[in-house]
Biotite code that builds the C-alpha atoms (Angstrom):
import biotite.structure as struc

atoms = struc.array([
    struc.Atom([-21.451, -22.304, 8.972], chain_id="A", res_id=1, res_name="MET", atom_name="CA", element="C"),
    struc.Atom([-22.724, -25.240, 6.964], chain_id="A", res_id=2, res_name="GLN", atom_name="CA", element="C"),
    struc.Atom([-20.624, -27.606, 4.908], chain_id="A", res_id=3, res_name="ARG", atom_name="CA", element="C"),
    struc.Atom([-21.773, -28.172, 1.337], chain_id="A", res_id=4, res_name="VAL", atom_name="CA", element="C"),
    struc.Atom([-20.453, -30.988, -0.861], chain_id="A", res_id=5, res_name="LYS", atom_name="CA", element="C"),
    struc.Atom([-20.064, -30.062, -4.541], chain_id="A", res_id=6, res_name="LEU", atom_name="CA", element="C"),
    struc.Atom([-18.720, -31.774, -7.609], chain_id="A", res_id=7, res_name="THR", atom_name="CA", element="C"),
    struc.Atom([-15.702, -30.161, -9.218], chain_id="A", res_id=8, res_name="ILE", atom_name="CA", element="C"),
    struc.Atom([-17.948, -28.875, -12.050], chain_id="A", res_id=9, res_name="LYS", atom_name="CA", element="C"),
    struc.Atom([-20.373, -27.346, -9.541], chain_id="A", res_id=10, res_name="GLN", atom_name="CA", element="C"),
    struc.Atom([-17.498, -25.762, -7.607], chain_id="A", res_id=11, res_name="TYR", atom_name="CA", element="C"),
    struc.Atom([-15.993, -24.128, -10.708], chain_id="A", res_id=12, res_name="TYR", atom_name="CA", element="C"),
    struc.Atom([-19.440, -22.910, -11.754], chain_id="A", res_id=13, res_name="PHE", atom_name="CA", element="C"),
    struc.Atom([-19.907, -21.437, -8.257], chain_id="A", res_id=14, res_name="LEU", atom_name="CA", element="C"),
    struc.Atom([-16.503, -19.739, -8.415], chain_id="A", res_id=15, res_name="ARG", atom_name="CA", element="C"),
    struc.Atom([-17.367, -18.150, -11.760], chain_id="A", res_id=16, res_name="ASP", atom_name="CA", element="C"),
    struc.Atom([-20.832, -17.174, -10.549], chain_id="A", res_id=17, res_name="LEU", atom_name="CA", element="C"),
    struc.Atom([-19.751, -15.366, -7.387], chain_id="A", res_id=18, res_name="ILE", atom_name="CA", element="C"),
    struc.Atom([-16.652, -13.744, -8.903], chain_id="A", res_id=19, res_name="LYS", atom_name="CA", element="C"),
    struc.Atom([-14.963, -13.595, -5.499], chain_id="A", res_id=20, res_name="GLN", atom_name="CA", element="C"),
    struc.Atom([-17.753, -11.443, -4.021], chain_id="A", res_id=21, res_name="SER", atom_name="CA", element="C"),
    struc.Atom([-18.416, -14.110, -1.399], chain_id="A", res_id=22, res_name="ILE", atom_name="CA", element="C"),
    struc.Atom([-15.650, -15.783, 0.554], chain_id="A", res_id=23, res_name="ILE", atom_name="CA", element="C"),
    struc.Atom([-15.905, -19.567, 0.634], chain_id="A", res_id=24, res_name="THR", atom_name="CA", element="C"),
    struc.Atom([-13.862, -21.650, 3.017], chain_id="A", res_id=25, res_name="ASN", atom_name="CA", element="C"),
    struc.Atom([-12.696, -24.754, 1.227], chain_id="A", res_id=26, res_name="VAL", atom_name="CA", element="C"),
    struc.Atom([-12.780, -27.539, 3.797], chain_id="A", res_id=27, res_name="PHE", atom_name="CA", element="C"),
    struc.Atom([-11.736, -30.368, 1.463], chain_id="A", res_id=28, res_name="TYR", atom_name="CA", element="C"),
    struc.Atom([-10.851, -30.657, -2.220], chain_id="A", res_id=29, res_name="LYS", atom_name="CA", element="C"),
    struc.Atom([-9.720, -33.482, -4.454], chain_id="A", res_id=30, res_name="ASP", atom_name="CA", element="C"),
    struc.Atom([-10.095, -34.223, -8.162], chain_id="A", res_id=31, res_name="ASN", atom_name="CA", element="C"),
    struc.Atom([-13.795, -35.176, -7.816], chain_id="A", res_id=32, res_name="ARG", atom_name="CA", element="C"),
    struc.Atom([-15.391, -33.263, -4.953], chain_id="A", res_id=33, res_name="ILE", atom_name="CA", element="C"),
    struc.Atom([-15.078, -30.047, -2.985], chain_id="A", res_id=34, res_name="VAL", atom_name="CA", element="C"),
    struc.Atom([-16.521, -29.437, 0.454], chain_id="A", res_id=35, res_name="ILE", atom_name="CA", element="C"),
    struc.Atom([-16.979, -25.769, 1.324], chain_id="A", res_id=36, res_name="ILE", atom_name="CA", element="C"),
    struc.Atom([-18.275, -23.957, 4.365], chain_id="A", res_id=37, res_name="GLU", atom_name="CA", element="C"),
    struc.Atom([-20.815, -21.167, 3.880], chain_id="A", res_id=38, res_name="LEU", atom_name="CA", element="C"),
    struc.Atom([-22.775, -18.971, 6.235], chain_id="A", res_id=39, res_name="SER", atom_name="CA", element="C"),
    struc.Atom([-26.549, -18.848, 5.910], chain_id="A", res_id=40, res_name="GLU", atom_name="CA", element="C"),
    struc.Atom([-26.321, -15.311, 4.465], chain_id="A", res_id=41, res_name="ASP", atom_name="CA", element="C"),
    struc.Atom([-23.822, -16.434, 1.834], chain_id="A", res_id=42, res_name="ASP", atom_name="CA", element="C"),
    struc.Atom([-25.976, -19.437, 0.918], chain_id="A", res_id=43, res_name="ARG", atom_name="CA", element="C"),
    struc.Atom([-28.916, -17.052, 0.424], chain_id="A", res_id=44, res_name="ASP", atom_name="CA", element="C"),
    struc.Atom([-26.828, -14.728, -1.765], chain_id="A", res_id=45, res_name="LYS", atom_name="CA", element="C"),
    struc.Atom([-25.513, -17.603, -3.877], chain_id="A", res_id=46, res_name="ILE", atom_name="CA", element="C"),
    struc.Atom([-29.014, -19.059, -4.330], chain_id="A", res_id=47, res_name="ARG", atom_name="CA", element="C"),
    struc.Atom([-30.241, -15.655, -5.526], chain_id="A", res_id=48, res_name="ASP", atom_name="CA", element="C"),
    struc.Atom([-27.333, -15.349, -7.975], chain_id="A", res_id=49, res_name="LEU", atom_name="CA", element="C"),
    struc.Atom([-27.882, -18.895, -9.273], chain_id="A", res_id=50, res_name="ALA", atom_name="CA", element="C"),
    struc.Atom([-31.622, -18.325, -9.734], chain_id="A", res_id=51, res_name="LEU", atom_name="CA", element="C"),
    struc.Atom([-30.950, -15.070, -11.609], chain_id="A", res_id=52, res_name="ASP", atom_name="CA", element="C"),
    struc.Atom([-28.414, -16.902, -13.785], chain_id="A", res_id=53, res_name="TYR", atom_name="CA", element="C"),
    struc.Atom([-30.925, -19.677, -14.426], chain_id="A", res_id=54, res_name="LEU", atom_name="CA", element="C"),
    struc.Atom([-33.584, -17.166, -15.522], chain_id="A", res_id=55, res_name="ASP", atom_name="CA", element="C"),
    struc.Atom([-31.234, -15.371, -17.921], chain_id="A", res_id=56, res_name="ILE", atom_name="CA", element="C"),
    struc.Atom([-28.892, -18.075, -19.272], chain_id="A", res_id=57, res_name="TYR", atom_name="CA", element="C"),
    struc.Atom([-30.240, -21.413, -18.093], chain_id="A", res_id=58, res_name="GLY", atom_name="CA", element="C"),
    struc.Atom([-32.452, -22.348, -21.040], chain_id="A", res_id=59, res_name="PHE", atom_name="CA", element="C"),
    struc.Atom([-31.920, -22.684, -24.770], chain_id="A", res_id=60, res_name="ASP", atom_name="CA", element="C"),
    struc.Atom([-34.269, -21.426, -27.489], chain_id="A", res_id=61, res_name="LYS", atom_name="CA", element="C"),
    struc.Atom([-36.499, -24.491, -27.006], chain_id="A", res_id=62, res_name="ASP", atom_name="CA", element="C"),
    struc.Atom([-36.705, -23.837, -23.248], chain_id="A", res_id=63, res_name="TYR", atom_name="CA", element="C"),
    struc.Atom([-34.575, -26.890, -22.474], chain_id="A", res_id=64, res_name="GLU", atom_name="CA", element="C"),
    struc.Atom([-32.039, -26.623, -19.647], chain_id="A", res_id=65, res_name="LEU", atom_name="CA", element="C"),
    struc.Atom([-28.530, -25.874, -20.837], chain_id="A", res_id=66, res_name="THR", atom_name="CA", element="C"),
    struc.Atom([-25.510, -27.491, -19.177], chain_id="A", res_id=67, res_name="GLU", atom_name="CA", element="C"),
    struc.Atom([-24.846, -24.336, -17.169], chain_id="A", res_id=68, res_name="SER", atom_name="CA", element="C"),
    struc.Atom([-28.548, -24.105, -16.342], chain_id="A", res_id=69, res_name="GLY", atom_name="CA", element="C"),
    struc.Atom([-28.379, -27.610, -14.918], chain_id="A", res_id=70, res_name="THR", atom_name="CA", element="C"),
    struc.Atom([-25.385, -26.606, -12.778], chain_id="A", res_id=71, res_name="LEU", atom_name="CA", element="C"),
    struc.Atom([-27.245, -23.530, -11.518], chain_id="A", res_id=72, res_name="ALA", atom_name="CA", element="C"),
    struc.Atom([-30.281, -25.645, -10.670], chain_id="A", res_id=73, res_name="GLU", atom_name="CA", element="C"),
    struc.Atom([-28.148, -28.236, -8.855], chain_id="A", res_id=74, res_name="GLU", atom_name="CA", element="C"),
    struc.Atom([-26.429, -25.493, -6.884], chain_id="A", res_id=75, res_name="LEU", atom_name="CA", element="C"),
    struc.Atom([-29.760, -23.995, -5.784], chain_id="A", res_id=76, res_name="VAL", atom_name="CA", element="C"),
    struc.Atom([-30.963, -27.430, -4.682], chain_id="A", res_id=77, res_name="ASP", atom_name="CA", element="C"),
    struc.Atom([-27.810, -28.095, -2.653], chain_id="A", res_id=78, res_name="LYS", atom_name="CA", element="C"),
    struc.Atom([-27.982, -24.759, -0.871], chain_id="A", res_id=79, res_name="LEU", atom_name="CA", element="C"),
    struc.Atom([-31.551, -25.092, 0.411], chain_id="A", res_id=80, res_name="TYR", atom_name="CA", element="C"),
    struc.Atom([-31.462, -26.235, 3.996], chain_id="A", res_id=81, res_name="THR", atom_name="CA", element="C"),
])
């Protein structure tokens, strides 16, 4: 298991993205950050979901990153080991 530090915004985005299909162990949470523990398999699954989300919803009509696209991109970056 690896610990991953997320902002609150990133954590809520992750929660919405996985829709409880992956169990995350919350190691620490306050009003600014969340530290979760994820297995390598779960990190792979979440990266795949975030990349799919980025492809479908992550850009506006001018191909600029949307706010949720930025969160998806940040999540992918944090989960690469």
